Every structure is written in C-alpha cells, then in structure tokens.
Phi, psi and omega in degrees: 000131178252145177282135181222130175233135179290125179287128175081007178255157178284348183278337183281147175051058173070028176089354177274154176290141180272168184288123180270350185283348184088354177286157178296143180300165180293162178300320179298315180296319179291323176299317177298318179297316179299314181296324181278342184289149174290159177305328180288334182268344183299322176301327178295320179295315180299316180297318180298318180294316180296320179290329182291331179049050175284174179293342181252358185303311186300313180293318180301309181296317180300316181295315186279345181262353180303122177081003180241104185297322180296313181294324176296322178295322177302315180298319179295321178297316178297316182297329179291344175087358182300325181289331182296332181290342181256000181275000000 
C-alpha cells in the first residue's frame, strides 16, 4: 500500500494544502500523516522519509522506529539500497 495525497487539494494531509513545488513535505506534515496512517501504512511513510534524505529524515526515522522491529527493518532495507534500483 502506498501513501497518496492529492496535490493542491484541501483533502490531503489533514485538510491542509499540499506542497506544489515537488519538494518533500515538511516534517510536521509527514508526522501528521504518520500519526493518521494505519499500522499497515506506517512502513511506507518511514520508507518515504528515509528515501527522501531530508535534513531531518535521520532523526525522524530514528525516533519513530524505536522499539518497532518492523519499522527498523524497513529502514535497513532502504539503507541497503535495493529500493533505489526501482526508482
């Protein structure tokens, strides 16, 4: 399952307008998305943040994966680079 938010609509990311520049959303917006996501969708959010490599990605991922073995594994898969070959 992939996370999808409509660009420029009021419905995406909790009713706020999403970023039209093509840049990765803010840490606050992604945090809100993570909190609202179902447990099954949270690994997708973590993978997206890890792949985005923003200035806040590492701390964000570290904080949200503490104590969650599945989310930690997602980070390891991203770090191994296997996903980059399909992007």
